[in-house]
N, C-alpha and C positions, 0 to 999 in steps of 0.2 A: 699351657695354662688352662685350668678348668674354667668353663663358661657358666657353670651353675652357681658359683659363689659370688656374692655381691660384696665388692671391696668396702662399700660404705657400711654395710652391716658388720663386717669384720672390724672396721675402725671403731664403730660404736661400741662393740664388745671390748676392744682393747682399751678404750677410754674408761669403761666401767671397771675393768680389771685393775688398771693402774691406780684409779681413784680409790678403790676400796683398799688395795694393798698399801697405798701411801698413808692412809689414815692409821692403819695398824703399825706401820713402820715408825711413824711419828710418835705414837703412844708408847711404843716399846723402847724408844731410844734410851731413856734414863735407866730402865730396868736391865738393859743388856750391856751397859758400858763395861762392867767388870767381868763379862763372860766371854770376851774375845778369845778366839784361838787363831792360829795362823794357817796360811795356805802355802803359796809358793816361796815365801821368804818371811823372816820375822817381822818385816814392816808391812805385810799384806794381811790384815785381819779379816776374819769372817765371823759374823756374830749369829746368835740364835735368831736375830731378826731377819737376816738374809734367808735362812732356812724356812722360817715361819711365813715370810712374805711369798716366797716361791711356792710353798705348799698351798697357800690360800689361792694363788693364781691358778695353779694346776687343778685344784678342786673346782674352781669356777669354770674352767674350760671343760673338764671331763663331765661336769654335771649337765651342761646343755649342748656340748659338742663332743660326745664320747668317741667319735671315730677320727678325731684329729690327732696328728702327731705333735709332740711337745719336746722341746730341748731347753734346758735351763742351766744357768751358771752353777747352781748348787747341786746338780746331779740329776735333775728331772730328765728322763729319757724314755719316751713312749712313742711307739710306732703305730700309726693309725692307717686307715684306708681311704680317707676322704680326699687326700691330696693337699690338705692344708696343714702346714707346720707352724706352730707358735714358738717364738724365740723369746725367752724370759731372762731379764736381768733384774733380780728383785731389789737390789740396792746397788746402783752404779755410783761409786764414790764412797765405798765403805769406810775408808779412813776419815774422810770428811764427816761422815755420819757419827763416828765415834767421838770426834772432837767438836761436834756441832758446828762445823765450818759450813757455811751456807752454799753448798754445791753438791747435792746428791739427789738421785732420782730413781724412780721405778720405771722400767722400760719394757714394753711388750710389742712384738711385731708378728704379723701373719704373713707367711710366705707360701706361694703356690708355684711349683715347678721351678724353684730356684730364684724366683722374683718376689721381693717383698711388695705386697699390694696394699698393706695397711699397717699403721703403727701408732702408738701413743707413748708419750713420756710425761710423767708427772714429776715436776721439780718440787720436791717435798718442802724444801726450806722457803721457797718463794710462793708456793701455792699455785704456780702456773701449770696449766694442763695444755700440752701441745699434742696435736694429732694430724694425721693426713691419710688419704687413700688415693689410689690411682684415679685420675680424672677430675680431681678437685683441688682447690687451693689449700695449702696448709693453714692451720689456725692455731692461735694461742688464746685460750679462754673464749673460744668461739669467734674471735676476731681474726680476719685474714692477715697473714704475715708474708714478708718478702725479703729475700736477700738484698744486700746493698748492690749498687751498680758500679762499685769501685773498678777502675780500669787501669790502675797502675800499682805495682807492687810496693813502691817506695812509700806510699801513704797508707798501706794496708795494715790493719790491726789483726794479728794472726794468733789464733789459739792453738795450743798443743798440749801434750801430756807426756808423762815419763813412766817407764816400767818400774816395777819393784825389784827387778833383777839387776844387780850391780853392773854386770858387763854390758847389758843392753842400755842401761841408763848412761853409761860412759859414752857409748856410740851416739845416743840421742843428743847428748851435750855437745859432742863434736859437730854434729849437723847444725845445731842451734848457733854455735859460734860462727859458722859460715853464713847462716841465714840472717842473723840480727842486723848486720850493716845494710841489708837490702830492703828492710821493711820499716814501718813506723814503730812498731813495738810488738811485744809478745805478751800473751795472757795464758796462765796455767791455773785452771780452777779445780782440776782433779776428777772430773767426770766427763767421759766422752759423750755420753747421752746429752748432758746439759750443754756442753760446748757446741754440739751440732744444732741444738735448738736455738742457742744464742746466735749462731750463724744464720739460721733460717729466719730469725726475726730481725736481722740487721744490726745486731749489737757487737758482732765482730765481722770482719770481711772474709776470713778464710780460716781453715783448720787443717792440721795434718797430725798424724800420730802413727807410730809403728808398734807392732806386737799386740794388736787388739784381738779380741774374739768376736765372732759374728754377733752374739747377743749384745755386745757393747754398743754396736752402731746400727743394728738392723732397723730399729724404729727411727733413729736419727737420719738414716739414709733417705728414707722416703719423705720425711719431713723437710729435709733440705731440698730434695729434687722437686717436690710439689710447691716449694716456696720460690722456685725459679733458679735454684742453684745446681751445681754439679757435684757428684760424689763418686770418685773413682779410685783405682789403684795408681801406683806410680807409673806403670806402663800399660795397664789394662783399663778398658772403659767401664768395667764392673768394679765395685769396691773390692779391695784386697786387704785382708787383715794384716798382712805383713807391712804394708804402709798405705794408710788411707789418706787421701787428699780431697778436700772439699772447699768450695767457695762459690762466689758469684760467677756468672758465666765467663767473664773476662779474667778476673784475678785468679780463678782456679787454674787456668792454663798457664798463667805466669808463674804461679807458685810451683806447679808441677814441673815446669821447665827448669826452674832454679834448683829444685831438689834432685832432678835427674842430672844436672850439671855437677852436683857434688859427688856423684858416683865415680866420675872419671878422674 
């Protein structure tokens, strides 16, 4: 990892980027409702707002950090020389955005040598701004946040999400049928970034989801960890897009063990 970059400065820049993009996303929502096209399936819409928000973030990064790399959900792909890579999800929860369902966010994270060191998520509907960087407590609207201290799975409120791909959704439903009797209840809001921030702020106890992309959870990853939680793969200590598992320090391990048992 580079020692010349200050994670706090990267977090501050991420906060600025998501805040500016969130305002544009909010203003554009009504204008783009009828302009949706589709991506992986007919139920996975992408709007002009996604593209505009991503381009605004890319422009913001390249203006003051021209040597950084950039990866974005809507196609941004720039290789730089600084060692810093920005991961952008311009609207996480696009279907919610189209329906004005209150769970969609702008997410930006900064990675150095494979490790996310700073990130910010702006929950557009609620107006909450979450951010974190290595070495400091996660915050929501500048107030420190912390995961719950839940120590049993049976009373845990667990968030999850589902794919837009029919076959994968069927598999996710089968896992959920196994898990539901073991937990308090399930919540499905439709945005991985928002779910991870809700976990970090103690409003759910745990979270899992399969089939994510790195930009979906990059910022949420560090926000959960710096709020005292754990964010891993099913079998790896590092987050794994194939199945991400997150939670407070005790319930995370309990949830991961339960999900592992369903494999056998």
